C-alpha positions as CSV (number, residue, x, y, z in Angstrom):
1,S,100.9,102.4,123.1
2,K,100.0,103.7,119.6
3,I,103.1,105.9,119.6
4,I,105.3,102.9,120.5
5,Y,103.6,100.8,117.9
6,G,104.1,103.5,115.2
7,A,107.8,103.8,116.1
8,C,108.6,100.1,116.5
9,L,106.5,98.1,114.0
10,D,109.0,96.6,111.5
11,A,111.7,98.2,113.6
12,G,110.7,101.7,112.5
13,Q,111.6,100.9,108.8
14,R,108.5,102.4,107.3
15,L,108.0,105.8,105.6
16,E,105.2,106.6,108.1
17,A,107.0,105.3,111.2
18,T,106.8,107.6,114.2
19,N,110.0,109.5,114.9
20,L,108.9,112.6,116.8
21,A,106.3,112.8,119.6
22,F,105.1,116.3,120.5
23,V,103.6,116.3,124.0
24,D,101.8,119.1,125.9
25,H,104.3,120.5,128.4
26,K,101.7,120.2,131.2
27,I,101.7,116.4,131.1
28,F,105.2,115.9,129.7
29,S,106.9,114.6,132.8
30,E,104.2,112.0,133.5
31,F,104.0,111.0,129.8
32,Q,107.8,110.6,129.6
33,D,108.0,108.3,132.6
34,K,105.1,106.1,131.4
35,F,106.4,106.0,127.9
36,V,110.0,105.0,128.8
37,T,108.6,102.3,131.2
38,A,106.4,100.9,128.5
39,I,109.0,100.8,125.8
40,K,111.4,99.1,128.1
41,A,108.8,96.4,128.7
42,M,108.1,95.8,125.1
43,P,109.3,92.4,123.9
44,I,111.7,92.2,121.0
45,G,111.7,89.3,118.6
46,A,109.9,87.8,115.6
47,R,106.2,87.4,116.0
48,E,105.0,83.9,115.4
49,D,101.4,84.9,115.1
50,L,101.1,88.1,113.0
51,S,97.3,88.0,113.2
52,R,97.3,88.9,116.9
53,S,96.9,92.7,117.3
54,D,97.0,92.6,121.1
55,I,100.7,91.7,121.2
56,H,103.5,93.7,119.6
57,V,107.0,92.4,119.3
58,M,109.7,94.4,117.5
59,E,111.5,92.6,114.7
60,P,115.1,93.1,113.7
61,L,116.5,95.6,111.3
62,C,116.7,94.5,107.7
63,S,120.5,94.5,107.2
64,S,123.9,95.1,108.7
65,N,124.0,98.5,107.0
66,S,120.7,99.5,108.7
67,W,122.0,98.2,112.0
68,E,125.2,100.2,111.8
69,R,123.3,103.3,110.7
70,F,120.9,103.1,113.6
71,L,123.7,102.7,116.1
72,R,125.6,105.6,114.5
73,F,122.5,107.8,114.8
74,Q,122.2,106.9,118.5
75,G,125.6,108.6,119.0
76,I,124.4,111.7,117.2
77,A,121.1,111.7,119.1
78,A,123.0,111.5,122.4
79,R,125.1,114.5,121.5
80,E,122.2,116.7,120.1
81,S,119.4,115.9,122.5
82,D,118.9,117.4,125.9
83,E,118.7,114.0,127.6
84,T,119.0,110.3,126.5
85,L,116.1,108.5,128.2
86,R,116.9,105.2,126.7
87,W,120.0,104.5,124.5
88,G,119.3,102.2,121.5
89,K,121.8,99.4,121.8
90,P,122.7,96.2,119.8
91,I,121.2,93.0,121.1
92,D,123.4,89.9,120.8
93,N,121.5,87.3,118.9
94,N,124.3,85.0,117.7
95,G,124.2,86.4,114.2
96,N,120.5,85.4,113.7
97,G,119.2,88.9,113.0
98,F,120.2,92.5,113.4
99,F,118.3,93.2,116.7
100,V,118.5,96.5,118.6
101,S,116.7,98.0,121.6
102,P,114.6,101.2,120.8
103,G,116.1,104.6,121.6
104,V,114.2,107.4,123.4
105,H,115.5,111.0,123.6
106,Y,114.2,114.3,125.0
107,M,114.7,117.5,123.1
108,K,113.5,121.1,123.5
109,P,111.5,122.3,120.6
110,E,113.9,125.1,119.6
111,K,116.6,122.5,118.8
112,V,114.6,120.2,116.5
113,L,115.1,122.0,113.2
114,K,118.9,122.4,113.9
115,S,119.3,118.8,114.8
116,I,120.6,116.2,112.3
117,Y,119.0,113.5,114.5
118,A,115.6,115.0,115.0
119,S,115.1,116.5,111.5
120,N,116.0,113.3,109.5
121,A,114.0,110.1,109.2
122,F,116.6,107.4,109.6
123,F,114.3,104.4,109.5
124,G,115.0,102.9,112.9
125,P,113.1,102.3,116.2
126,D,113.7,105.6,117.9
127,V,111.5,108.3,119.3
128,C,112.3,111.9,120.1
129,L,110.0,113.3,122.8
130,I,109.4,117.1,122.5
131,P,107.4,119.2,125.0
132,I,105.3,122.0,123.4
133,E,103.4,125.0,124.7
134,D,100.6,124.7,122.1
135,R,99.7,123.3,118.7
136,A,101.0,126.3,116.8
137,E,104.5,125.5,118.0
138,M,104.2,121.9,116.8
139,I,102.8,123.0,113.4
140,A,105.6,125.5,112.8
141,I,108.2,122.8,113.4
142,L,106.5,120.2,111.2
143,D,105.9,122.5,108.3
144,D,109.6,123.3,108.3
145,L,110.6,119.6,108.3
146,G,111.0,118.4,104.7
147,A,110.6,114.7,105.5
148,T,107.2,114.9,107.4
149,R,104.7,112.5,105.8
150,C,102.2,111.7,108.4
151,L,100.9,113.1,111.7
152,G,98.8,111.2,114.3
153,V,96.8,113.6,116.5
154,H,95.8,112.0,119.9
155,S,92.9,114.0,121.4
156,Q,89.4,113.5,122.5
157,F,88.3,116.5,120.5
158,V,87.9,116.1,116.7
159,E,87.9,119.9,116.4
160,E,91.6,119.7,117.3
161,V,92.2,117.5,114.3
162,H,90.3,119.8,111.9
163,E,92.1,122.8,113.1
164,I,95.6,121.2,112.7
165,R,94.6,119.9,109.3
166,K,93.5,123.4,108.3
167,R,96.7,125.0,109.4
168,S,99.4,122.4,108.8
169,G,100.9,121.3,105.5
170,V,101.6,117.7,106.7
171,P,100.4,115.4,103.9
172,S,98.4,112.9,105.9
173,I,96.8,113.5,109.3
174,L,95.2,110.8,111.4
175,W,93.0,111.0,114.5
176,N,93.8,108.8,117.5
177,T,95.6,106.4,115.2
178,S,99.2,105.3,114.9
179,T,101.0,107.0,112.0
180,I,101.7,103.6,110.3
181,E,98.0,102.7,110.1
182,L,97.0,104.6,107.0
183,N,93.7,103.2,105.7
184,P,94.4,101.5,102.3
185,L,90.8,102.3,101.2
186,L,91.5,106.0,101.4
187,P,94.0,108.1,99.4
188,S,97.4,107.6,101.0
189,I,99.4,110.2,99.1
190,G,98.1,113.2,101.1
191,R,98.6,116.9,100.4
192,G,101.5,119.0,99.3
193,K,105.0,117.4,99.1
194,A,105.9,114.0,100.6
195,G,109.1,113.3,102.5
196,N,111.0,112.7,99.3
197,S,109.9,116.2,98.0
198,Y,107.8,114.8,95.2
199,I,104.4,116.4,94.7
200,T,101.5,114.4,96.1
201,G,97.7,114.8,95.7
202,L,96.2,115.1,92.2
203,R,99.5,116.4,90.7
204,F,100.9,113.0,91.6
205,L,99.3,111.7,88.4
206,L,101.4,114.0,86.2
207,S,104.5,112.0,87.2
208,T,102.9,108.5,87.0
209,V,99.8,107.7,85.0
210,Y,99.5,110.6,82.7
211,P,103.0,110.6,81.1
212,Q,102.8,106.8,80.7
213,V,99.5,107.0,78.9
214,L,101.0,109.5,76.4
215,N,104.0,107.2,76.0
216,L,106.3,110.0,77.2
217,T,108.4,107.8,79.6
218,A,111.3,105.7,78.7
219,P,110.9,102.0,79.1
């Protein structure tokens, strides 16, 4: 449910929205079936009560351009993935919002870095499911993806999280939490480079506060 929430909150139009789900190959078949069933059952529409965390309803995309781009990427995803488990389609709403259904695709790990669909964050409600042999395979893929900003590790063992954090260059790593639930009380700029290739961490200050203090930036 946290993966669906991360992919579909605000129709996936967040920098930390979930686009890729790496799943242990031993449980992949069972996970895939349950995931697709759950995402098909998810209601789509505007939430009337945003304070209720027990119900998630996916909102529409923000514009006709986003709507068209999402549908165009569904075609690319279908061509590049090994299987389309759920095709993201437009939902007729009489012009009262750019609604779509979420897309779900299955892809072998060796294809991810070569895929336009899987290696780009296109800000829409879509998840690519990827079976992996071990965490080293996942880390290698993530570290070669320039747009990776956040990783949610779902495990009962905190040691897994520490090991991944030690070996991976992903800026922000969360434990048993959706990728879009970064704690605002903690540093949210992470480590290394963000998805837009700008330096994060302490060096982030060099491009924001520090130059402005010295009056080195143009108004």
